[in-house]
Backbone as ProteinMPNN parsed JSONL, in Angstrom:
{"seq_chain_A": "MRKVTMKKANMIKFRINDKQVEARQGWTVLETAKEYNIDIPTLCHHPAVTASGSCRLCMVELKEGDWSKLVASCIYPVKEGINIYTETPRVHNVRRWIFEMLLASCPASEEVRQMAEKYGVISTRFSVHDPNQSCLVCGLCQRVCEEVVGLSAIAVMDRGVHKKVGAPFLRPTDICVACGSCVTICPTDAMAKIFDTVRGKPELPLSQLA", "coords_chain_A": {"N_chain_A": [[47.448, -115.795, -175.843], [47.621, -113.848, -174.158], [45.883, -111.916, -175.124], [43.344, -112.871, -175.011], [43.241, -113.096, -172.225], [42.884, -110.527, -171.386], [40.705, -109.79, -172.791], [38.734, -111.128, -171.278], [39.266, -109.972, -168.877], [37.886, -107.56, -169.133], [35.164, -108.018, -169.286], [32.059, -107.607, -167.824], [30.388, -108.741, -165.15], [27.305, -110.103, -163.972], [24.21, -111.012, -162.785], [21.392, -112.523, -164.114], [18.24, -113.572, -163.352], [19.445, -115.229, -161.274], [21.467, -116.5, -162.494], [24.919, -116.404, -163.356], [26.041, -114.12, -165.658], [27.75, -112.852, -168.375], [28.802, -109.641, -169.931], [29.679, -107.421, -172.519], [31.565, -104.069, -172.035], [29.235, -101.583, -172.336], [27.095, -102.638, -173.375], [23.507, -103.502, -173.177], [21.055, -104.617, -170.799], [19.19, -106.116, -172.064], [20.431, -107.096, -174.533], [22.319, -108.44, -173.487], [20.839, -110.521, -172.368], [19.81, -111.717, -174.684], [21.978, -112.898, -175.47], [22.135, -114.924, -174.235], [19.983, -116.4, -174.482], [17.656, -115.746, -172.971], [14.525, -114.935, -172.444], [12.946, -111.989, -173.265], [10.17, -109.886, -173.535], [9.724, -107.692, -176.399], [8.898, -104.98, -178.415], [9.321, -102.474, -179.739], [12.339, -102.711, -180.257], [15.061, -102.791, -182.325], [18.073, -104.24, -183.553], [19.274, -102.589, -185.588], [18.691, -99.952, -185.139], [18.973, -97.129, -182.929], [18.036, -97.713, -179.474], [15.1, -97.076, -177.813], [13.437, -97.467, -175.831], [10.484, -97.306, -175.959], [8.116, -98.877, -175.884], [7.972, -100.401, -173.605], [7.772, -102.886, -173.026], [9.805, -104.525, -172.443], [10.363, -104.247, -169.733], [12.22, -105.138, -166.55], [13.124, -106.349, -163.494], [15.251, -104.83, -161.345], [17.34, -105.58, -158.833], [19.163, -104.503, -155.932], [20.832, -105.036, -153.262], [18.781, -104.144, -150.597], [16.783, -102.995, -151.885], [14.943, -102.439, -154.883], [13.928, -101.784, -158.308], [12.047, -101.146, -161.218], [13.163, -101.434, -164.735], [13.687, -100.505, -168.127], [14.696, -102.761, -169.858], [16.205, -102.672, -172.523], [17.555, -100.223, -172.91], [18.891, -99.99, -170.7], [22.079, -99.956, -169.155], [24.599, -102.356, -168.611], [25.834, -103.528, -165.465], [28.578, -104.018, -163.043], [27.965, -106.853, -160.969], [25.114, -106.402, -160.518], [21.693, -107.53, -160.099], [19.41, -109.126, -161.974], [15.943, -109.637, -162.558], [13.699, -111.402, -164.552], [11.023, -112.434, -164.465], [9.4, -111.825, -162.12], [6.588, -110.983, -159.722], [6.035, -108.264, -159.936], [7.158, -107.619, -162.55], [5.466, -109.251, -164.1], [3.094, -108.02, -163.548], [3.362, -105.277, -164.441], [3.939, -105.746, -167.184], [1.566, -107.181, -167.997], [-0.266, -104.722, -167.729], [0.945, -103.285, -169.874], [0.593, -104.883, -172.138], [-2.342, -104.838, -172.187], [-2.647, -102.155, -172.554], [-1.644, -101.864, -175.031], [-3.32, -103.601, -176.486], [-5.522, -101.928, -176.606], [-4.884, -99.677, -177.744], [-3.686, -100.46, -180.387], [-5.74, -102.339, -181.562], [-6.145, -103.733, -183.897], [-3.854, -104.998, -184.59], [-2.431, -108.002, -185.324], [0.086, -109.263, -184.587], [0.335, -108.097, -182.162], [-1.656, -108.838, -180.744], [-1.122, -111.761, -180.717], [1.239, -111.953, -179.335], [0.409, -110.85, -176.988], [-1.177, -112.763, -176.065], [0.648, -114.931, -175.708], [1.733, -114.28, -173.469], [-0.544, -114.469, -171.782], [-2.487, -112.61, -171.776], [-5.478, -111.595, -172.947], [-7.468, -109.919, -173.241], [-8.624, -106.34, -172.966], [-9.074, -103.814, -170.423], [-9.073, -101.216, -170.923], [-10.359, -98.492, -172.825], [-11.265, -98.687, -176.514], [-10.341, -96.687, -179.089], [-9.764, -96.629, -181.839], [-10.924, -98.994, -183.698], [-9.597, -100.074, -185.885], [-6.973, -99.613, -186.056], [-3.653, -100.276, -186.048], [-1.141, -99.492, -185.566], [1.558, -99.428, -183.36], [2.945, -96.931, -182.62], [5.663, -96.935, -182.131], [7.821, -95.894, -183.237], [9.921, -96.752, -184.618], [9.834, -96.895, -187.436], [10.413, -94.234, -188.148], [12.973, -93.973, -186.783], [14.604, -95.711, -188.29], [14.48, -94.334, -190.789], [15.677, -92.014, -190.252], [18.314, -92.505, -189.079], [19.555, -94.829, -190.521], [18.67, -94.706, -193.225], [19.012, -92.01, -193.494], [17.389, -90.007, -194.06], [14.633, -87.887, -193.343], [11.835, -88.33, -193.489], [9.722, -89.221, -191.995], [7.515, -88.84, -189.442], [6.614, -88.654, -185.936], [3.873, -87.637, -184.295], [1.703, -85.388, -182.215], [0.158, -86.196, -179.18], [-0.535, -88.817, -176.561], [-3.62, -90.545, -176.992], [-3.701, -89.452, -179.427], [-1.542, -89.424, -180.642], [0.387, -90.049, -183.498], [1.966, -91.8, -186.608], [3.364, -90.308, -189.608], [3.839, -88.403, -192.408], [6.074, -85.416, -192.009], [4.301, -82.808, -190.59], [1.968, -83.611, -191.714], [1.865, -83.922, -194.322], [2.403, -85.525, -197.297], [5.452, -86.32, -198.603], [8.074, -85.663, -200.981], [10.563, -86.362, -200.152], [10.804, -88.805, -199.164], [12.391, -91.891, -200.364], [11.107, -94.134, -201.233], [12.259, -96.625, -200.435], [11.436, -98.478, -198.683], [12.446, -99.433, -196.17], [11.206, -98.51, -193.768], [8.946, -100.11, -193.867], [9.837, -102.751, -193.831], [10.848, -102.854, -191.219], [8.761, -102.443, -189.517], [7.047, -103.506, -186.629], [4.421, -104.407, -186.529], [3.491, -104.404, -189.342], [2.096, -102.249, -189.646], [2.854, -100.122, -191.1], [2.985, -100.503, -193.863], [0.272, -100.149, -194.647], [-0.055, -97.278, -194.09], [2.028, -96.134, -195.67], [1.504, -94.933, -197.97], [0.434, -92.361, -197.16], [2.831, -91.144, -196.423], [4.696, -91.004, -198.551], [5.095, -89.05, -201.165], [5.061, -88.991, -203.95], [5.003, -91.633, -205.13], [7.334, -93.904, -206.885], [7.288, -96.629, -207.274], [5.179, -99.359, -207.074], [3.755, -100.258, -203.748], [3.894, -102.965, -203.264], [6.045, -103.826, -204.702], [8.183, -102.976, -203.042], [9.499, -104.4, -201.15]], "CA_chain_A": [[46.991, -115.988, -174.183], [47.547, -112.401, -173.111], [44.822, -111.108, -175.58], [42.142, -113.612, -174.211], [43.165, -112.796, -170.596], [42.718, -108.989, -171.45], [39.217, -109.61, -173.22], [37.857, -111.593, -170.155], [39.272, -108.992, -167.637], [36.932, -106.378, -169.602], [33.849, -108.456, -169.261], [31.305, -107.334, -166.761], [29.719, -110.067, -164.645], [26.211, -109.86, -163.009], [23.315, -112.104, -162.656], [20.032, -112.447, -164.645], [17.553, -114.821, -162.783], [20.364, -115.853, -160.447], [22.429, -116.979, -163.407], [25.842, -115.49, -163.736], [26.184, -113.79, -166.885], [29.011, -111.693, -168.738], [28.659, -108.695, -170.798], [30.8, -106.359, -172.955], [31.311, -102.848, -171.858], [28.277, -100.715, -173.405], [25.954, -103.633, -173.546], [22.281, -103.307, -172.294], [20.542, -105.806, -170.196], [18.392, -106.807, -173.111], [21.524, -107.405, -175.384], [23.01, -109.542, -172.773], [19.839, -111.553, -172.275], [19.679, -112.313, -176.016], [23.202, -113.633, -175.848], [22.177, -116.127, -173.297], [18.701, -116.872, -174.898], [16.769, -115.566, -172.1], [13.213, -114.33, -173.261], [12.277, -110.554, -172.704], [9.488, -109.38, -174.705], [9.832, -106.243, -177.09], [8.242, -104.642, -179.936], [9.893, -101.297, -180.353], [13.688, -102.637, -180.414], [15.83, -103.675, -183.349], [19.429, -103.8, -183.369], [19.693, -101.555, -186.687], [18.55, -98.582, -184.814], [19.062, -96.889, -181.531], [16.917, -98.153, -178.626], [14.274, -95.91, -177.285], [12.425, -97.871, -174.571], [9.228, -96.534, -175.929], [7.005, -99.756, -175.864], [8.218, -100.695, -172.168], [7.426, -104.283, -172.765], [10.894, -105.21, -171.84], [10.816, -104.12, -168.194], [12.551, -106.082, -165.99], [13.244, -105.986, -161.986], [16.909, -104.759, -160.84], [17.591, -105.793, -157.304], [20.516, -104.221, -155.48], [20.792, -104.882, -151.741], [17.604, -104.403, -150.035], [15.855, -102.169, -152.751], [14.686, -103.068, -156.228], [13.202, -101.116, -159.249], [11.741, -101.743, -162.603], [14.004, -100.79, -165.826], [13.52, -100.953, -169.413], [16.399, -103.639, -170.366], [16.659, -102.329, -173.707], [18.2, -98.962, -172.736], [19.595, -99.983, -169.178], [23.48, -100.587, -169.205], [24.906, -103.386, -167.312], [26.856, -103.013, -164.432], [29.17, -105.201, -162.298], [27.347, -107.17, -159.645], [23.543, -106.034, -160.407], [20.792, -108.844, -160.248], [18.187, -108.823, -162.84], [14.96, -110.635, -162.878], [12.701, -111.119, -165.699], [9.662, -112.998, -164.378], [8.855, -111.552, -160.885], [5.313, -110.486, -159.721], [6.228, -106.808, -160.426], [7.221, -107.658, -164.049], [4.308, -109.824, -164.644], [2.04, -107.082, -163.428], [3.495, -104.209, -165.491], [3.693, -106.556, -168.65], [0.038, -107.106, -168.15], [-0.849, -103.799, -168.151], [1.229, -102.851, -170.926], [-0.086, -105.52, -173.133], [-3.827, -104.452, -171.985], [-2.92, -100.828, -173.3], [-1.404, -102.058, -176.61], [-4.47, -104.167, -177.084], [-6.5, -100.889, -176.753], [-4.29, -98.627, -178.646], [-3.65, -100.763, -181.706], [-6.49, -103.591, -181.547], [-6.232, -104.399, -185.285], [-2.441, -105.719, -184.87], [-2.478, -109.351, -185.077], [1.085, -109.447, -183.874], [0.496, -107.684, -180.701], [-2.688, -109.687, -180.112], [-0.667, -113.071, -180.532], [2.085, -111.749, -178.305], [-0.299, -110.637, -175.716], [-1.774, -114.079, -175.642], [1.352, -115.819, -175.272], [1.989, -113.987, -171.966], [-1.61, -114.717, -170.957], [-3.206, -111.457, -171.769], [-6.352, -111.937, -173.984], [-8.392, -108.778, -173.296], [-8.174, -105.128, -172.171], [-9.975, -102.987, -169.671], [-9.062, -99.836, -171.634], [-11.19, -98.114, -174.004], [-10.583, -98.689, -177.765], [-10.616, -95.46, -179.727], [-9.991, -97.034, -183.185], [-10.665, -100.639, -183.898], [-8.955, -100.415, -187.079], [-5.632, -99.239, -185.707], [-2.533, -101.466, -186.036], [0.152, -98.95, -185.376], [1.58, -98.977, -181.93], [3.595, -95.69, -182.573], [6.81, -97.312, -181.371], [8.784, -94.955, -183.736], [11.04, -97.738, -185.455], [10.05, -96.377, -188.756], [11.183, -92.913, -187.882], [14.53, -93.86, -186.612], [15.343, -96.254, -189.348], [14.52, -93.294, -191.855], [16.833, -91.05, -189.979], [19.62, -93.37, -188.824], [19.945, -95.877, -191.61], [18.506, -94.095, -194.642], [19.661, -90.716, -193.744], [16.45, -88.949, -194.334], [13.46, -87.332, -192.193], [10.402, -88.506, -194.226], [8.556, -89.987, -191.087], [7.251, -88.072, -187.884], [5.737, -88.932, -184.738], [3.158, -86.257, -184.109], [0.85, -85.314, -181.186], [0.401, -86.971, -177.988], [-1.528, -89.587, -175.972], [-4.323, -91.16, -177.715], [-3.78, -88.927, -180.564], [-0.334, -89.908, -181.343], [0.32, -90.935, -184.723], [2.961, -91.665, -187.381], [2.984, -89.981, -190.86], [4.92, -87.487, -193.035], [6.236, -84.145, -191.37], [3.319, -81.692, -190.954], [0.823, -84.292, -192.157], [1.894, -83.781, -195.842], [3.29, -86.393, -198.205], [6.829, -85.865, -199.056], [8.842, -86.67, -202.069], [11.908, -86.698, -199.452], [11.127, -90.217, -199.188], [13.095, -92.291, -201.678], [10.63, -95.224, -201.323], [13.198, -97.689, -199.955], [10.932, -99.781, -197.921], [13.004, -99.762, -194.784], [10.003, -98.36, -192.707], [7.83, -101.133, -194.009], [10.595, -103.946, -193.353], [11.179, -102.824, -189.733], [7.658, -102.051, -188.479], [6.657, -104.787, -186.041], [3.085, -104.966, -186.723], [3.125, -104.292, -190.637], [1.145, -101.18, -189.732], [3.501, -99.152, -192.328], [2.458, -100.996, -195.072], [-1.106, -99.425, -194.805], [-0.037, -95.725, -194.046], [3.054, -95.827, -196.395], [1.305, -93.769, -198.962], [0.399, -90.848, -196.503], [4.122, -90.57, -196.101], [5.303, -90.916, -199.829], [4.276, -87.9, -202.018], [4.833, -89.491, -205.306], [5.768, -93.11, -205.15], [7.729, -94.283, -208.174], [6.816, -97.957, -207.37], [3.864, -99.641, -206.043], [4.4, -100.564, -202.5], [4.213, -104.506, -203.393], [7.485, -104.07, -205.17], [9.407, -102.389, -202.367], [10.156, -105.452, -200.424]], "C_chain_A": [[46.828, -114.615, -173.647], [46.25, -111.81, -173.701], [43.463, -111.694, -175.048], [42.091, -113.436, -172.872], [42.583, -111.282, -170.521], [41.054, -108.829, -171.801], [38.416, -110.179, -172.02], [37.931, -110.722, -168.885], [38.06, -107.642, -167.888], [35.564, -106.912, -169.683], [33.133, -107.854, -168.06], [30.236, -108.319, -166.408], [28.54, -109.496, -163.553], [25.498, -111.001, -163.29], [21.94, -111.781, -163.495], [19.286, -113.98, -164.329], [18.439, -115.651, -161.903], [21.226, -116.395, -161.384], [23.551, -115.997, -163.744], [26.035, -115.19, -165.098], [27.488, -112.79, -167.122], [28.511, -110.992, -170.053], [29.701, -107.883, -171.277], [30.674, -104.984, -172.339], [30.304, -102.149, -172.765], [27.214, -101.523, -173.65], [24.808, -103.145, -172.721], [21.886, -104.507, -171.798], [19.886, -106.649, -171.114], [19.472, -107.625, -174.037], [22.07, -108.614, -174.589], [21.978, -110.743, -172.708], [19.812, -112.423, -173.555], [20.733, -113.23, -176.176], [22.915, -114.968, -175.031], [20.714, -116.777, -173.333], [17.545, -116.803, -173.921], [15.763, -114.35, -172.509], [12.987, -112.962, -172.53], [11.61, -110.005, -173.825], [9.742, -107.958, -175.122], [9.306, -106.041, -178.255], [8.928, -103.443, -180.433], [11.656, -101.224, -180.268], [14.087, -103.286, -181.566], [17.222, -103.156, -183.276], [20.095, -102.795, -184.7], [19.601, -100.148, -186.167], [18.731, -98.343, -183.208], [17.925, -97.0, -180.547], [16.34, -96.953, -178.008], [13.276, -96.228, -176.111], [10.984, -97.313, -174.755], [7.981, -97.591, -175.661], [6.783, -100.24, -174.305], [7.999, -102.28, -171.987], [8.644, -104.901, -172.315], [11.361, -104.761, -170.693], [11.255, -105.162, -167.437], [12.889, -105.636, -164.266], [14.81, -105.938, -161.857], [16.72, -104.662, -159.263], [18.987, -105.542, -156.941], [20.22, -104.124, -153.771], [19.389, -105.331, -151.316], [16.377, -103.588, -150.89], [15.856, -102.897, -154.23], [13.586, -101.71, -156.974], [13.02, -101.575, -160.685], [12.472, -101.025, -163.711], [13.633, -101.232, -166.912], [14.874, -101.47, -169.857], [16.871, -103.15, -171.611], [17.562, -100.967, -173.762], [18.955, -99.153, -171.391], [20.943, -100.677, -169.247], [23.632, -101.329, -168.165], [25.975, -102.948, -166.617], [27.208, -104.062, -163.652], [28.386, -105.367, -160.963], [25.775, -107.019, -159.623], [22.898, -107.206, -160.422], [19.571, -108.403, -160.832], [17.264, -109.981, -162.77], [14.051, -110.282, -163.815], [11.292, -111.586, -165.475], [9.133, -112.777, -162.836], [7.405, -111.207, -160.985], [5.316, -109.037, -160.324], [6.433, -106.811, -161.948], [6.159, -108.081, -164.646], [3.109, -108.703, -164.607], [2.25, -105.881, -164.42], [3.577, -104.698, -167.077], [2.363, -106.565, -169.019], [-0.577, -105.897, -168.517], [-0.412, -103.081, -169.368], [0.594, -103.524, -172.311], [-1.689, -105.206, -173.209], [-3.744, -102.966, -172.748], [-2.731, -100.868, -174.744], [-2.684, -102.612, -177.072], [-5.49, -102.968, -177.395], [-6.128, -99.95, -177.807], [-4.033, -99.241, -180.282], [-4.473, -102.376, -181.836], [-6.458, -104.417, -182.825], [-4.854, -105.1, -185.595], [-2.423, -107.305, -184.409], [-1.103, -109.822, -184.369], [1.055, -109.068, -182.51], [-0.56, -108.676, -179.929], [-2.168, -111.196, -179.906], [0.363, -112.934, -179.548], [1.611, -111.75, -176.944], [-0.782, -112.102, -175.138], [-0.707, -114.955, -175.254], [1.823, -115.46, -173.885], [0.768, -113.871, -171.25], [-2.473, -113.493, -170.805], [-4.151, -111.554, -173.15], [-7.514, -110.666, -174.24], [-7.814, -107.601, -172.853], [-9.299, -104.592, -171.347], [-10.125, -101.606, -170.215], [-9.842, -99.712, -172.83], [-10.505, -98.22, -175.352], [-10.951, -97.681, -178.574], [-10.551, -95.685, -181.16], [-9.711, -98.439, -183.33], [-10.005, -100.851, -184.994], [-7.242, -100.016, -186.994], [-4.472, -100.488, -185.498], [-1.019, -100.871, -185.543], [0.631, -98.512, -183.804], [2.39, -97.667, -181.588], [4.861, -95.952, -181.785], [7.944, -96.438, -181.938], [10.014, -95.679, -184.364], [11.001, -97.307, -186.756], [10.577, -94.963, -188.998], [12.74, -93.025, -187.644], [15.386, -94.479, -187.527], [15.427, -95.44, -190.568], [15.8, -92.33, -191.577], [18.209, -91.571, -189.937], [20.255, -94.08, -189.751], [19.766, -95.228, -192.723], [19.144, -92.703, -194.562], [18.768, -89.589, -194.085], [15.553, -88.659, -192.98], [12.152, -87.412, -192.774], [9.397, -88.759, -193.238], [8.786, -89.153, -189.92], [6.593, -88.691, -187.208], [5.148, -87.732, -184.216], [2.122, -86.601, -182.905], [1.13, -86.273, -180.224], [-0.721, -87.805, -177.447], [-2.198, -90.508, -176.965], [-4.335, -90.837, -179.179], [-2.457, -89.002, -181.387], [-0.467, -90.515, -182.541], [1.768, -90.906, -185.594], [2.328, -91.339, -188.801], [4.266, -89.115, -191.303], [4.901, -86.1, -192.16], [4.975, -83.364, -191.46], [2.072, -82.188, -191.893], [0.718, -84.158, -193.744], [2.92, -84.531, -196.671], [4.445, -85.823, -198.809], [7.705, -86.541, -200.126], [10.421, -86.718, -201.51], [12.078, -88.06, -199.677], [11.646, -90.809, -200.435], [12.275, -93.975, -201.874], [11.58, -96.602, -201.156], [12.788, -98.805, -199.314], [11.551, -100.212, -196.699], [12.065, -99.679, -193.754], [9.068, -99.643, -192.723], [8.542, -102.427, -193.449], [10.48, -103.925, -191.797], [9.969, -102.607, -188.692], [7.352, -103.517, -187.909], [5.383, -105.444, -186.175], [2.382, -104.772, -188.213], [2.012, -103.122, -190.773], [1.51, -99.991, -191.054], [3.081, -99.501, -193.616], [1.148, -100.176, -195.484], [-0.988, -97.963, -194.883], [1.289, -95.404, -194.885], [2.7, -94.655, -197.555], [0.742, -92.376, -198.386], [1.707, -90.343, -196.212], [4.811, -90.169, -197.628], [4.6, -89.965, -200.848], [4.012, -88.535, -203.372], [5.687, -90.84, -205.394], [6.146, -93.381, -206.394], [7.557, -95.757, -208.318], [5.846, -98.512, -206.672], [4.731, -100.482, -204.894], [4.675, -102.16, -202.491], [5.638, -104.886, -204.034], [8.435, -103.48, -204.499], [9.938, -103.407, -201.568], [10.944, -106.217, -201.053]], "O_chain_A": [[45.991, -114.315, -172.795], [45.499, -111.224, -172.921], [42.566, -110.932, -174.686], [41.023, -113.583, -172.277], [41.855, -110.951, -169.585], [40.301, -108.011, -171.272], [37.348, -109.611, -171.796], [37.048, -110.657, -168.03], [37.535, -106.965, -167.003], [34.743, -106.159, -170.208], [33.928, -107.586, -167.16], [29.351, -108.676, -167.185], [28.731, -108.727, -162.611], [25.988, -111.924, -163.941], [21.508, -110.632, -163.414], [19.562, -115.086, -164.795], [18.136, -116.84, -161.804], [22.063, -117.009, -160.722], [23.303, -114.931, -164.308], [26.225, -116.183, -165.8], [28.067, -112.134, -166.257], [27.965, -111.558, -171.001], [30.63, -107.613, -170.516], [29.505, -104.693, -172.084], [30.553, -102.14, -173.97], [26.279, -100.978, -174.237], [25.004, -102.473, -171.708], [22.345, -105.517, -172.331], [19.989, -107.869, -170.993], [19.27, -108.827, -174.215], [22.22, -109.705, -175.141], [22.355, -111.876, -173.005], [19.795, -113.653, -173.507], [20.597, -114.239, -176.868], [23.543, -115.996, -175.285], [20.295, -117.52, -172.445], [16.606, -117.598, -173.965], [16.066, -113.193, -172.802], [12.863, -112.9, -171.307], [12.17, -109.683, -174.872], [9.958, -107.095, -174.271], [9.259, -106.93, -179.105], [9.125, -103.41, -181.648], [12.277, -100.163, -180.224], [13.519, -104.334, -181.872], [17.543, -101.996, -183.021], [21.251, -102.371, -184.699], [20.297, -99.248, -186.637], [18.639, -99.253, -182.384], [16.884, -96.391, -180.792], [17.007, -95.958, -177.724], [12.503, -95.429, -175.583], [10.358, -96.898, -173.78], [6.916, -97.135, -175.245], [5.664, -100.434, -173.83], [8.06, -102.817, -170.88], [8.468, -105.963, -171.717], [12.569, -104.781, -170.457], [10.668, -106.228, -167.623], [12.842, -104.438, -163.987], [15.526, -106.874, -162.214], [16.071, -103.815, -158.648], [19.914, -106.167, -157.456], [19.52, -103.281, -153.21], [18.883, -106.433, -151.526], [15.201, -103.605, -150.524], [16.66, -103.758, -154.589], [12.786, -100.972, -156.4], [13.826, -102.328, -161.23], [12.378, -99.803, -163.601], [13.191, -102.381, -166.917], [15.876, -100.814, -170.142], [18.089, -103.225, -171.768], [18.253, -100.77, -174.762], [19.712, -98.229, -171.095], [20.973, -101.9, -169.386], [23.089, -101.197, -167.069], [26.858, -102.182, -167.003], [26.425, -104.993, -163.466], [28.165, -104.502, -160.116], [25.18, -107.535, -158.678], [23.609, -108.128, -160.823], [18.824, -107.538, -160.375], [17.663, -111.139, -162.892], [13.62, -109.14, -163.971], [10.404, -111.18, -166.226], [8.405, -113.663, -162.389], [6.895, -111.11, -162.101], [4.519, -108.77, -161.223], [5.83, -105.949, -162.587], [5.756, -107.497, -165.652], [2.314, -108.563, -165.537], [1.324, -105.549, -165.16], [3.265, -103.964, -168.015], [1.944, -106.104, -170.081], [-1.348, -105.864, -169.476], [-1.202, -102.323, -169.932], [0.203, -102.895, -173.294], [-2.251, -105.338, -174.296], [-4.674, -102.62, -173.476], [-3.361, -100.197, -175.561], [-3.172, -102.097, -178.079], [-6.228, -103.053, -178.376], [-6.923, -99.497, -178.63], [-4.19, -98.506, -181.257], [-3.864, -103.396, -182.155], [-6.708, -105.622, -182.825], [-4.678, -105.697, -186.657], [-2.404, -107.669, -183.233], [-1.188, -110.762, -183.579], [1.732, -109.696, -181.696], [-0.381, -109.174, -178.817], [-2.697, -111.866, -179.019], [0.43, -113.897, -178.783], [2.094, -112.354, -175.987], [-0.737, -112.44, -173.955], [-1.021, -115.819, -174.435], [2.294, -116.349, -173.176], [0.787, -113.271, -170.176], [-3.142, -113.346, -169.783], [-3.638, -111.584, -174.269], [-8.236, -110.546, -175.23], [-6.675, -107.614, -172.387], [-10.447, -104.948, -171.614], [-11.128, -100.921, -170.014], [-9.988, -100.586, -173.685], [-9.318, -97.909, -175.444], [-12.144, -97.759, -178.866], [-11.277, -94.952, -181.833], [-8.628, -98.998, -183.159], [-9.746, -102.042, -185.165], [-6.468, -100.195, -187.934], [-4.637, -101.477, -184.785], [-0.035, -101.544, -185.235], [0.205, -97.536, -183.187], [2.513, -97.326, -180.412], [5.118, -95.229, -180.822], [8.94, -96.229, -181.245], [11.052, -95.049, -184.563], [12.077, -97.288, -187.354], [11.138, -94.663, -190.052], [13.581, -92.317, -188.197], [16.552, -94.134, -187.718], [16.302, -95.703, -191.393], [16.663, -91.982, -192.383], [19.119, -91.145, -190.647], [21.48, -94.002, -189.848], [20.795, -95.096, -193.387], [19.774, -92.279, -195.531], [19.171, -88.456, -194.349], [15.763, -89.116, -191.857], [11.353, -86.511, -192.523], [8.223, -88.547, -193.54], [9.879, -88.809, -189.47], [5.804, -89.453, -187.768], [5.854, -86.853, -183.723], [1.754, -87.744, -182.632], [2.075, -87.059, -180.283], [-1.857, -87.54, -177.842], [-1.51, -91.197, -177.718], [-4.792, -91.586, -180.042], [-2.354, -88.691, -182.573], [-1.293, -91.408, -182.728], [2.624, -90.073, -185.296], [1.256, -91.783, -189.214], [5.372, -89.105, -190.763], [3.845, -85.707, -191.663], [4.552, -83.272, -192.612], [1.375, -81.465, -192.604], [-0.352, -84.271, -194.342], [4.106, -84.205, -196.721], [4.336, -84.828, -199.525], [7.993, -87.737, -200.135], [11.358, -87.039, -202.24], [13.073, -88.568, -200.193], [11.373, -90.28, -201.513], [12.799, -94.858, -202.553], [11.416, -97.548, -201.926], [13.403, -99.87, -199.263], [11.228, -101.286, -196.19], [11.99, -100.559, -192.897], [8.539, -100.1, -191.71], [7.919, -103.142, -192.665], [10.053, -104.904, -191.185], [10.06, -102.587, -187.465], [7.404, -104.527, -188.611], [5.172, -106.646, -186.017], [1.174, -104.895, -188.413], [1.226, -103.022, -191.714], [0.742, -99.283, -191.704], [2.836, -98.61, -194.429], [1.061, -99.619, -196.578], [-1.726, -97.356, -195.659], [1.658, -94.238, -194.743], [3.438, -93.738, -197.915], [0.626, -91.394, -199.12], [1.813, -89.197, -195.775], [5.391, -89.094, -197.78], [3.488, -90.273, -201.276], [2.879, -88.596, -203.852], [6.876, -90.932, -205.7], [5.282, -93.115, -207.229], [7.666, -96.208, -209.458], [5.664, -98.085, -205.532], [5.805, -101.079, -204.97], [5.579, -102.612, -201.79], [6.217, -105.966, -203.912], [9.531, -103.332, -205.04], [11.108, -103.182, -201.259], [11.523, -107.128, -200.462]]}, "name": "protein", "num_of_chains": 1, "seq": "MRKVTMKKANMIKFRINDKQVEARQGWTVLETAKEYNIDIPTLCHHPAVTASGSCRLCMVELKEGDWSKLVASCIYPVKEGINIYTETPRVHNVRRWIFEMLLASCPASEEVRQMAEKYGVISTRFSVHDPNQSCLVCGLCQRVCEEVVGLSAIAVMDRGVHKKVGAPFLRPTDICVACGSCVTICPTDAMAKIFDTVRGKPELPLSQLA"}
């Protein structure tokens, strides 16, 4: 009984959409929302690697007293007594803008298109630079290679519309062990198309890596 009491005493209490929730010390808002089956869209998040907040789809509105701000739920740590809202006009507005930017930056991604449509976004006002691009440059492949596999065979290079994923210095590398982790974790299947630009001398066909 004492252990249960201690466990409960260490839980952090706050609200999501006016519903009281409890979270462990060190949890993020997104992790807590998942525990309570509260939907928050995200593309760059995976429990196997460190959160980066790069896609910004998981933005929520944090309200404390008379002020509020938008925060990325995947990297925002929970705090006692805060109020989080996942479906406010501010959240919907930023979510729409992000989906429109994604539709422009990776228009060939069926996953992005389907997710955007689910949230009511079916077109973009932004210019499409590469109609064949399906990589959203979320960095998941780079993080899984470094944090899980223990290698650095993948790099995110350049900035803005020129930002891309590939081998360091754009030279295929035999550091890659062809484990397929980057292909598996990719949210848009883009890594399957660019894998050969990373791996210098693949020992197995890509079809046999999964």
